[in-house]
Structure formats: C-alpha cells, structure tokens
N, C-alpha and C positions, 0 to 999 in steps of 0.2 A: 630243894626237893619238893614235890607236890604233897601237900598235907591236907588233912580234914576232908577225906573222900565223901562223895555224895552217896549216902547210904541208901537212898531210894532206888538207886541203880545197882551198883556194887563197887567193890574196891578199886575198879579200874577208872573211876570217874570222879571229877570234881566239878561243881557248878559255880559259875560266876553270875551274880544277880544283875538284873536290869529293871529299871523302874518306869520306863515309858515316857520320860520327859521329852524325848525326841518326837514322839507321836503328838503330844500336846503342841509343841512348837511348830511341827510341820503342818498340822491341820488348822492351826490358828493363823497362818500367814496367807498371803495372796501373791502368787498362785500357791495352791496347796501342794505339799510334797509328803512322801513317806520314805523311810529308809528301806533299801532293798533287803536288809537283814530280815524284815518281816515276811519275805517270801518263804522263809525256811522253818516252818513248823514241820511236823512229820509228813502230812499230806503234801505240802509244798516241796519238800525234799524229794519225795517219790515222783512228783510231777517233773521236777527238774531232771531226774534220772531218765525219764521218758523223753524229755526234750533232747538230751544228749544223744539219743538214738535216732532222732529224726533225720531224714535225708537232707533237709535244708540246713540243719544246724551243723556247720563244718567245724566250729572251734574245738570241740571235745576230741573228735577223732583225729584232727590235725595235730593237736598238741600231744595226744597219745602216741601218734606215729613218731614224733620227734623224741619223746621219752623212751620209747621202745628201741629206737635207733641208737640213742646216745647215753642211756642210763649207766652203762658200764664205764664210759669215759668220764661222766660226772663223778661217779664213785671213785675212780682212779685219781682224779684231780684233788678231791676233798679228803680222801682217806676216811677212816672210821670217825664218825662224829654223831652227836645227838641230832636226830632229825625231827624238825618241828614244822607241822603243816597248818597254815591258817586256812580255814574254810575247807576242811578235808572232805566233807560229804561222804560218799561211799568209799573213798580212797581207791577207786578202781585204777585210775592212771598211776597212782602212787606205787602200785605193786611192781611196776618196772624198776623203780628206784629201790624198793625194799629187797627185791631179788638181787639187784646189783650189789648192794651193801652186804647182803648175807654171804656173797661170794668172797668178800675181802676181809670179813671179820667174824670171829667166833661169837661175839655178842654185840648187840646194838640196841639203841633206845629210840623209839618213835612216839612222838606226842601229836596225835591228830586233834585239832581244835575245831569245833563247829557249834552252831547255835541250835541245832536239832538233836535233841537227846535220843530219839528213837533210832535215827540212822547212825548216830555216833556209836551207840551201844551195839547195834547189829554189826557194823563194820569192824569194830575193835574185837569182838568175839570171833568173827570169821578170820580176821588177819592173825589173831593170836594162835588159832589152830593151824593156819597155813605157814606161819613163820614162828615156830616155837622158840627159836634162839633169839628172837628180838623182843625186848621188853616194850610193851605197848600200854600207854596210859592216856585215856581220852580226857580232854578238858572241855567242858561245856560252857560256852560263852561267846561274846563278840570278839572281833579282832582287837579292839582297843583294850578291853578288859584283859584279854590274854597277854598282850604285850606288856601291860603294867605288871601283871603277875610274873611273867618270865624275867622281867628286868631285875626283880628281887629274888629270883630263884635260879641261880646259875650253877650248873653241874659240871659241864665239860665243854669242849669245843663244839660248835653248833653249825648246822646248816638249816636256816629258816627258809621255808619255801612257800610261795604264794602263786598257785597255778590257776588256770582257767580264765586268765585275763580279768580276774575280779578287781584288779586295780582300776580298770576302766569305769567302775561304779563310782569312783571318787571324782569330784571336780578338781580343777588344778590346785586350789588352795588346800582341799582335803588330802589330795595326793601328796603335796609337799609336806604336810604335817605327818602323814602316815609314814613316809619314807624317813623322816627325821626320827620318828619313834622306832622304826626298824633299826636304824643306825645306833640308837641308844641301847637297844636290847642286845646287840651283838658286841663282842669284844674283838680286839685286834687279831686277825687271822681267821675269824669266823666267816661263813659264807651266807649269801642270800641268793636263792634261785627264783627268778621271776618269769612268769608266762604272760605275754601280752599279745592281744589281737592286733594285727597290723591293718593299715588303711587299704581299702579295696573298693571295687565298684558298688554303687548304691543298690543296684538290683540284687546283688548277692547278699548284702547286709540286711536289707529290709525283708527278704524272703526268710532269712534265718530267725527273725523275731516275729514273723507273722505266718507261721507254718500252716499248711493246708488242712491239717487235722485238728487245729484249734487247741493243741496242747499248751502252747505258750499263753493263749488267752485264758485258759483254765488256771494256769500257774499264776498269772497276774491277778485274776479275780480272787484266787484263794487267799491272797494277802488280807482281804477284807474279812474272810471267814476266820483267819488267824487272829486278827484284832478282836473279833467278836468273842472268841472263847478266852483269849488272853486277858482282855480288859473289860469283859462283860458288856459287849457292844451289841448294837442292833442294826448293823449294816445289812441292807438287802442287796445282794450281789446282782439280782435281776435288774436293778436300776442303773447298772454301770456296764460299759463296753470297753473292750481292750483295743488299743491301737499302738503300733510302734512305727516311728518314722526315723529316717536318717537325716540329721542336721549336717549338711555338707560344709557349712561355715566353721562349726566347732568340731567337725569330725567325730560325731557321736550319735549313736542310737538313743532315742528318747522314747521311753515306754510310758503310756498314759492309761488311766481309767477315766473315761468320759461319763459324767452324770447325765442321765436321760430325762429325769424329772426333778423338779424342785422338791426338796424334803430335808428333814433334820435327822441327825444321827446322834445317839448318846453312847458314850463309853463310861459306864458307871464307875469302874475301878479307878479311872483317871479324873473323875468329876468333870467330865468334858462333854459339852453339847456343841455340835457343829452343824451349820446350815449350808446346804448345797443348792446353788442355782442350777436350773436346767442348762446343759451345755458346759458347765464348769468341769475342770479336769484336775485330777491328782497326778502329779509326776511321780511315778513309782521307781523309775530306774533311768540312769544314763549309763551307756556303755561306750566309753571313749575308745577310738581306734588310733593306734600309736604309730609313730615313726621310730624305727629302731635306733638310729643315730641320735635323735633328740632325746630319747629315753636314756640312752647310755650317758649322755652329758648330765642329765638331771640326777641320775644315780651317783655319778662321780662327784657332783656338788655336795652330796650327803656323806662322802667318804666311802661310798660303795663302788669300788673300782672293778670294771669289767675284766673278767678272766677269759671268758669265751662266750660266744653266742652261737645259737643253732636255729635254723629255720627249716621249713618244709620246702619241697621242690617248687611250689607256686609262690613262695614268699608271703603266705597268708598269715602265718603265726610265728612268733619269735619266743625263744627261751634264752634268758640272759643269766649267766652265773657271775656273781660279783663277790668280792672279798673285801673285808674291812682292812 
C-alpha cells in the first residue's frame, strides 16, 4: 500500500525524488542529450495537452478512438483489477477505461503516475469527482521510480498500462530494460496494456512533430526553462531552435534543440557548467515507430503474452493487451 503521502499536495499523492544525475551525464557527453521526462513540468504538461489537440498530431485522437471503441472489451477480458497508469498526464483517454471498469465493479482502484505535480493533482481531483466509486491515488515520479515502488507494494491483481506510444521514447536497449522491469512488477495473471505508434509515411510523421502553430517548438524549448527553475540554471531559450526529423533507417522521430550561438550555461544546483558551440544540438527526444508483430514478439520474450490487439481503421496506431 502507498504510504508517507506528499503533504504539500494532499493525502492523494506521494512524491518520488530525482537528483538530476541524468542531466549531468546527458549534457557532458557528445552529442548532448536530455531525457524527455524534462518536458513535463506544469507548463510543459499544459503545452503537451495543446499538442494533443493539433490537427497534425494524430496519435492522441487515434489512440482515444481505439480506447473508446474497445474499453468495454478490455474490461471484460481483465475483470476488476488495480489499474496503474505510467505517464498519466491529464488522464483524458483513461476515462474510457475508468467508465468501462465502473460498469463491471462496485469499487476499483486507479493509480495515475506522472512527473508533473500540477497536472497530476488537477486530474486526480477531477476524476475523483467524476468516479466517486473508484479509489484514486496519484504517485508523483518517473516511470523507473514508480516501478521500483510498485514492485514492493503489491495489493491485488493488476493491469499496468502505458499509453500514448511513450515506449517510443526509449532506444532499443532502454526499451528492453523497461519491459523487463514491467514483467518483474507484475505477477502471474496480471495484465499490461501498451499503446504504440505504428510506422507510416515520413510526411505524416514529420508534420506531427513540426506543427504549423509552433506549439511543439514551444514544448521542446520549455525543457530548458524547466531545467532553469529546477536546477537553478541560466539557459537562454532564445539561443536555441526546435527541429524534428524522421530517421527512416531507425524508424524514429528525432527532436532537437539547435544552438544558434556559442555560449556557456550553468546549472548551479548540479554544480555543472556546459559550453555550447554554435550549431551544436541537444537530442531531447526520440519517438520510435513500431511494427505490431515485432513488438508482440519482444513482449513475449519478457513473459508478456499477447491476449488481443486493436488498431484503428488506417492501421496508424496499435493497442496490445498482454498477460503474464
């Protein structure tokens, strides 16, 4: 059971700490990288909600369509279980699942997990009002922290779900380690529901990450503002520009911040000073695009056996339900 609640929010939350070692490592190497988890401070989370509404950004509405079509079927297959969501955000799409589980059970438990405290608190309070029969407890932290915590806090049968094709943010090695950790967190009979963005033409993909309104650019640049307040930094976001390209060899979107002028940046809380050359880039995100059959085989290698898959009419997005 979740203990030691985060008192600065309220009894619905618990915070898991992060010390920024990944920032030091990422900015000290060549080429420079940053973890996409730093997109999601409160302003970044709100910008991502705007991205999800953009005409070019198909993943959210496509996955939402699949969930709305098949949530009742998912609930019927898994029956009542503890629902745990990694990277819950506003939990908008999740409401299709919560509505479906509420139909089949008098009581249920939902654990949304996110790195943004503001959006987590707002969504938990809204969902608690909409679903009074579902016990909702937010967990503030990264995927890795949450899985370690969950592994030692087992209550009942579970369905752990990871939507939005966030798995695409991991390279192959990280993906393998993540799925191993998922498998360790679950017990025999538990379920894992995974959303993945599928391979499609380059023009559709690049438009989704370089929207005409510039919201994705603002989202990418906000990462530097997040690092400034979180680690007492002095990034000047006006010295960087956003770009997203599709790497057709590796089947992945790559999102960059390109430095326009040579300069130094200090992150005092990390005792870190970083020099940037003009033209140097920071890789802030990869978003891999998957083949459904290949992913099913990778899941099976981790003991996560496919029960059923669902896609949209165009075959742009996939939802895989696995069982240990």
